[in-house]
C-alpha positions as CSV (number, residue, x, y, z in Angstrom):
1,M,-69.3,-10.8,24.7
2,S,-69.1,-7.4,23.8
3,L,-67.6,-6.5,20.2
4,D,-66.0,-3.1,19.5
5,S,-67.4,-0.5,17.5
6,A,-66.2,3.2,16.7
7,Q,-67.6,6.4,15.0
8,R,-65.2,8.1,12.8
9,P,-65.2,11.4,10.8
10,W,-66.0,9.4,7.6
11,G,-68.7,7.2,9.1
12,S,-68.4,4.0,11.6
13,W,-67.2,0.4,11.8
14,H,-68.6,-2.5,13.9
15,V,-66.7,-5.4,14.8
16,L,-68.8,-8.5,13.8
17,D,-66.6,-11.4,14.7
18,V,-62.8,-11.8,15.8
19,G,-60.8,-14.9,16.5
20,P,-56.9,-16.0,16.0
21,G,-55.7,-14.6,13.0
22,Y,-58.9,-12.8,11.7
23,K,-61.3,-10.0,12.5
24,V,-64.4,-9.3,10.4
25,K,-66.0,-5.8,10.4
26,R,-68.8,-4.0,8.8
27,M,-68.0,-0.4,7.8
28,H,-70.2,2.4,7.0
29,V,-68.8,5.3,4.7
30,S,-71.1,8.3,4.7
31,P,-71.6,10.1,1.4
32,G,-69.1,12.1,0.1
33,E,-66.4,10.9,2.7
34,R,-63.1,8.7,2.5
35,M,-61.0,7.0,5.0
36,S,-57.4,7.6,5.5
37,Y,-54.9,6.7,2.9
38,Q,-53.1,4.1,5.1
39,T,-51.0,0.9,5.3
40,H,-50.8,-2.0,7.8
41,S,-47.8,-4.0,8.7
42,H,-49.5,-7.3,9.8
43,R,-52.7,-7.8,8.2
44,S,-54.2,-8.1,4.6
45,E,-58.0,-6.9,4.1
46,H,-60.6,-8.3,1.8
47,W,-63.6,-5.8,1.2
48,V,-66.6,-6.7,0.0
49,V,-69.4,-4.1,-0.9
50,I,-72.8,-4.8,0.6
51,F,-74.7,-1.4,-0.5
52,G,-73.3,1.6,-2.5
53,I,-70.4,2.2,-4.5
54,A,-66.8,1.9,-3.3
55,T,-64.0,3.9,-4.9
56,C,-60.8,2.4,-3.6
57,L,-57.2,3.5,-3.9
58,I,-54.8,0.5,-3.7
59,D,-51.1,1.4,-4.2
60,G,-51.9,4.3,-6.6
61,E,-54.5,2.3,-8.5
62,L,-58.2,3.0,-8.5
63,Q,-60.8,0.3,-8.4
64,V,-64.8,0.8,-8.2
65,A,-66.6,-2.1,-6.4
66,R,-70.4,-2.4,-6.6
67,P,-72.7,-4.5,-4.4
68,G,-71.4,-8.3,-4.5
69,E,-68.0,-7.1,-5.7
70,S,-64.8,-7.4,-3.6
71,V,-61.1,-5.9,-3.5
72,D,-58.1,-7.4,-1.9
73,V,-55.5,-5.4,-0.2
74,P,-52.4,-7.1,0.5
75,V,-50.2,-6.6,3.7
76,G,-48.2,-3.3,3.5
77,A,-50.2,-1.8,0.5
78,A,-51.4,1.5,0.7
79,H,-55.2,1.8,0.6
80,R,-58.3,3.9,1.2
81,I,-62.0,3.6,0.6
82,S,-64.0,6.6,-0.6
83,N,-67.7,7.1,-1.0
84,E,-68.0,9.5,-3.9
85,H,-71.9,9.0,-4.1
86,S,-75.1,10.3,-2.4
87,E,-76.0,7.2,-0.6
88,D,-74.2,5.4,2.3
89,L,-71.6,2.8,1.5
90,V,-71.6,-0.6,3.4
91,I,-68.7,-2.8,3.4
92,I,-67.7,-6.1,5.0
93,E,-63.9,-6.1,5.9
94,V,-62.3,-9.6,6.5
95,Q,-58.7,-8.8,8.2
96,H,-56.4,-11.8,8.0
97,G,-53.0,-11.7,10.0
98,A,-51.1,-12.6,12.9
99,Y,-52.2,-9.1,14.5
100,T,-55.4,-7.2,13.8
101,G,-55.3,-4.4,16.3
102,E,-56.5,-1.1,15.6
103,D,-53.1,0.3,16.4
104,D,-51.6,-1.4,13.1
105,I,-52.0,1.6,11.1
106,C,-49.6,3.9,9.3
107,R,-51.7,7.1,8.0
108,L,-50.1,8.5,4.8
109,A,-52.8,11.0,4.3
110,D,-56.0,11.8,6.1
111,D,-58.5,14.5,5.3
112,Y,-59.4,15.0,9.2
113,G,-55.8,16.0,10.5
114,R,-55.3,12.4,12.3
115,H,-51.6,11.1,12.3
116,E,-51.6,8.4,15.0
117,A,-53.9,5.5,15.3
118,E,-57.0,5.9,16.8
119,V,-58.2,2.9,19.4
């Protein structure tokens, strides 16, 4: 079974496991980069920091998470992960919901000019 992965302007993601109602990804965010400020209609997310320091924006509120700490993102919440430091940021993301497809994304702001979901 081949699991998906993708390079993005901010780093990369790799699917570790997927099943009915969930998907688990390892995400690498490069130093000085950040993901889109976005929402999902069909899934919540739980982020666990493995390496580095994550600056997380959840519905306009900043949270900083270090290795071993986690952040929860409810369904529909606007969210973004930033790496404001000089070392790589590695996060395990657990998605939970009826649909975890890459096209369940509404970008509110993006540093790289992307507007639609990139599958």
